[in-house]
N, C-alpha and C positions, 0 to 999 in steps of 0.2 A: 931513741925512745926515751920518753920521760921516766925517770927512776921513781915511779909511784911508790913502790915498796919501801925504798929508802926514805922518801918524803913522809910517808905515813909514820914510820918509826921515829923520824926526827920530830914530827909534830907531837906524837904521843910522849916523847921524852920531854919536850918543852912544856907540855901540859903538866906532867908529873912534877917537874921542877917548880912550876908556878904554884902548884898545890902546896908543895913543901914550904915555899917562901911565904905563902900567905896563911900558913897554919891550917890548911884544909886537909881532910882525910884523903888518903890515897884512893884514887878511883872515883872521887866525888864529882869530878868534872867530866862530862861526856863530850865526845867529839862527833859532830855532824859534818860529814863530807858534802860540801856544796857541789852538786854534780852538773850544773848548768853547762850545756854545750859539749859535754863529754860523752863518749861512746859507751854503750853497754860493756864492751870489753875492758875499757879503762876503769869503769865503775867496779866491775867484778874483780879486777886486780887490787883495787883499794880495799874491798871487802875481805879478800883473801889475806891481805896484809894486816888486818886488824881493825878496820872501820866497821862499826856496828850500827850506825845510823846514816842514812843518805837523805839529803835535803834537796828537793827539786824546786826550781824557781818558776817554771812555766808549765801550765797544765798540759799543753799540747805535747811537750817533751815527755812528761810523766806518762801520759796515756800511750805514747808511741813506744817508749822504752820498756815499760813495765811488762808487756806481753813477751818481750824478748829475754826476760829474766835478768834485766839489768840490776835490779835491787835485791835479787834473791839472796837470802842469808843475812839481810840487814833490815832494820826498822825503817819505814819510809815516812818522811816528813815533807810537808809543803812549806816553803820558806819565802816564796815570792808574792807579789801583789796578786790578790785574788778578786776577780770580778764575780758579782753575784750569779750571773748566768752560767758560770763555769763551776760553781760549787758542787753541782751534781756529780761531777767527775771525781770528786775527792772524798765526799762523805762516806764513811765506812771503808774507805780505801787507804787513806793516809792515817797513820797512827796518831799523828799530831799535826794540826794546821797551825803553824806558828804566827801567821801574818793576818790575824783578824783585826781589821782596822776601823770598823764601824759597827754600830748597833744593828744597822740594817743587814749587814753581812751575817752577823751572829744570828739574827732572826731567820734568815734564809737557811743557814746551816742547821739550825734547830728544826725547822719545818721539814727539811729533807731527812734528817736523822729520825724524826718521829715517824715519817712515812716508811722508813726502811727498818724500823725497829732496832736501831743502834744508838749508842751514846758516843758522841764525837768529842775527842779531846782537842782543846784549843788553847792558844796563848793570845793575849791581847797585845797588839803592836802599839808601841808608844812613839810618837814623833818627838823624840827627846830634844832635838835641835830646833824644833819649830820651823822646819823647812817647808816652804810652799810647794816644792816639787815632790815632796814625800808624803805618803799616806800614814795614817796612824792616829791614835787618840792624842789630843793635846794633853800634856801632863796635868794641867789644872782641870780638865774635863774627865779624866780617867775614872775617878771615884763615882761621879754622877752616873756615868754609863755603866760602870760595873754593878751598881746597885740595881739597875734594870736587868742586866744580863744574867744575874744569878738566878732569876726566876725562869730562865729558859731551861726546861726540864730535860732536854735531850742533848745538851752539851755539858761538858765538864771543863771548867776554867782551871788550867793547871799552872798559870803564871804569866809572866810578861816577856816581851821581846822588844828589842830596839836596834836600830841601825843609826848610829850617830853620823854627823856630817863627815865628809871626807877630810881626813887629817892631812895637813901640810907638813907638820913636824911630828917626830916621835913623841908620844905622851900627850898629844894635844887633846885627845878624846877622854882623858881621865876625868875631867870635870863632868862630862856627860854620863860616864859610867857611875860616878859617885852619886849623881842625881837619880839615876835609875835604881841604884842600890837602896837609896833612901825611900823611894816610892815602893819598892818591893817589900821592904821591912815594914813600912807604915801600913800598907794594905794587909800584909800577913798578920799583923798584930790585931787587926779588927775582926779576924776570924769569921769572914762571911761564909754562910752556907753556900756550897757549890763554887767556891773560889779558893782552892787550895794552892797557896803560893809555894809550889814545889820547884818550879823551873824559872830560872832567870837566864834567858837566851840573849847573849850579846858577846861581841868579839868576833873578828874575822881574821883573815891571814895576817894582816899587818898590825893588829892590835889585841889579839886574843889573850896575850900574857897580861896586859894591863887590865882587860876585862875581868880576868880571873881574880886579880888582886882586889876588885871591887864587887866580888860576890857572884859573878857569872858561873853557872854550873852546866852550861851547854854552849859550846862555841861552834860557829859555822865557818868551816875552812875549805876553800876551794883552790885558789892559786897555789898555795903552799903545798898542796898534795898533787894536783894535776898539772901544774905549770900554767903559763899564760893561757887564757881561754882562746880556743880557735875562733876565727872569724865565722859568723853564721853564714850558712849557705843562702844566697839570695833566692827569694821565692820567684815563681814564674812571672808574677806581676811586677817585679822590680828589676828583672834582668834587662 
């Protein structure tokens, strides 16, 4: 059995140490457990061990596991790529949609939130590495889109999120984290209405300590908590 409880304790210790080393206040960096392909039982073990935020990557997993009480006792975030036609499953359900990667998606979320009488918290995802295979706002286009998004009255823009390119060597992503930190600071200094730069979500199992050194205050950790992800069960159409 994967020692989830020990893993959570170790990750929290590493976060605390990174806070101290970067001069951050204790408890200023939050841990989001990335729960993709993990069972409700495993997720509940992580929550009992001290995880306060769960981040799901796939809408279908979230909608399947939520009625089973998988996330009970924790705040629920969505951290994966979101198609516009699936946004209806998340608005008013996820406390924070971290992966808003286009103005069209933000407009769809806003429309759904208006219809439901809620205000949806979101982050803007930045394609900081300029990777063709990844979604997100280009850094140079972020401000232009933000200036339009702030007028969407049923969303609340809480900050930025990024997934840098896969690092081949330790520390390789520090340059991307530094670039994200500068974007975060620059946008925050402009004090847009409806864009409170409170959350900088970056850093995963292999690089969250580096991300914290560059201002991340929300790290998304999966493998370091749950162990290697299990292989997905083939669907009936692929068997």
